[in-house]
C-alpha positions in Angstrom: 54.3 18.8 15.9 52.1 18.3 12.9 53.9 18.1 9.6 52.7 19.7 6.4 52.2 16.2 5.0 49.9 15.2 7.9 47.8 18.3 7.3 47.5 17.5 3.6 46.4 13.9 4.4 43.7 15.2 6.8 42.5 17.7 4.1 42.4 14.9 1.5 40.5 12.7 3.9 37.9 15.4 4.5 37.6 16.1 0.8 37.1 12.4 0.0 34.5 12.2 2.8 32.6 15.2 1.4 32.8 13.8 -2.1 31.5 10.4 -1.0 28.7 12.1 1.0 27.7 14.1 -2.1 27.7 11.0 -4.2 25.6 9.1 -1.7 23.2 12.0 -1.5 22.9 12.2 -5.3 22.3 8.5 -5.5 19.7 8.7 -2.7 17.9 11.5 -4.5 18.0 9.7 -7.9 16.6 6.5 -6.2 13.8 8.5 -4.6 12.9 10.2 -7.9 12.9 6.8 -9.6 10.7 5.3 -6.9 8.3 8.3 -7.1 8.2 7.9 -10.9 7.4 4.2 -10.6 4.6 4.9 -8.1 3.2 7.5 -10.4 3.3 5.2 -13.4 1.8 2.3 -11.5 -1.1 4.6 -10.3 -1.7 5.6 -13.9 -1.7 2.0 -15.1 -4.2 1.2 -12.3 -6.4 4.1 -13.3 -6.4 3.1 -16.9 -7.3 -0.5 -16.0 -10.1 0.9 -13.7 -11.3 3.1 -16.6 -11.4 0.0 -18.9 -13.5 -1.9 -16.3 -15.8 1.1 -15.8 -16.3 1.3 -19.6 -17.2 -2.5 -19.6 -19.6 -2.1 -16.7 -21.2 1.0 -18.3 -21.9 -1.1 -21.4 -19.7 0.9 -23.8 -17.2 -1.8 -24.8 -17.5 -4.9 -26.9 -19.2 -5.3 -30.3 -21.4 -2.4 -31.1 -21.3 0.3 -33.7 -19.7 3.7 -33.1 -21.5 6.2 -30.8 -23.7 8.8 -32.4 -22.4 12.4 -31.9 -25.1 13.2 -29.4 -24.4 10.0 -27.4 -20.8 10.8 -26.6 -21.5 13.2 -23.7 -23.9 10.7 -22.1 -21.5 7.9 -22.5 -18.6 9.8 -21.0 -20.8 10.9 -18.0 -21.9 7.4 -17.4 -18.4 6.0 -17.6 -17.1 8.7 -15.3 -19.8 8.0 -12.7 -18.9 4.3 -12.7 -15.2 5.0 -12.6 -15.7 7.5 -9.7 -17.7 5.0 -7.7 -15.1 2.2 -8.2 -12.3 4.7 -7.3 -14.1 5.6 -4.1 -14.2 1.9 -3.2 -10.5 1.5 -3.9 -9.3 4.7 -2.3 -11.8 5.7 0.4 -9.4 8.4 1.8 -9.6 10.2 -1.5 -13.4 10.2 -1.3 -13.3 11.5 2.3 -11.1 14.4 1.3 -13.6 15.2 -1.5 -16.5 15.1 1.1 -14.5 17.5 3.4 -14.1 19.9 0.4 -17.8 19.8 -0.3 -18.6 20.4 3.4 -16.4 23.5 3.4 -18.1 24.7 0.2 -21.5 24.4 1.8 -20.6 26.5 4.9 
């Protein structure tokens, strides 16, 4: 015959188990969020570095005077074209997805 004390012990054990499970779940979610944040920040750092390289390759870095107002759009377009080409080399899957989108637009 189960005593009231035994039932309370089982209830406490179940409650502790649920509490531990909730803590584990919360820690897991926090770790996943932290990992996703780190990946996002690393991708941004890589994009900024790639943008700096594209600016160098396009010839808009180093020792030269400021751009004239009419030259800004041309400079940005040139830098974007170089950046996009480099990005396609680094992440060809991204470029393939863009091509698929363009194919769908043409149909």
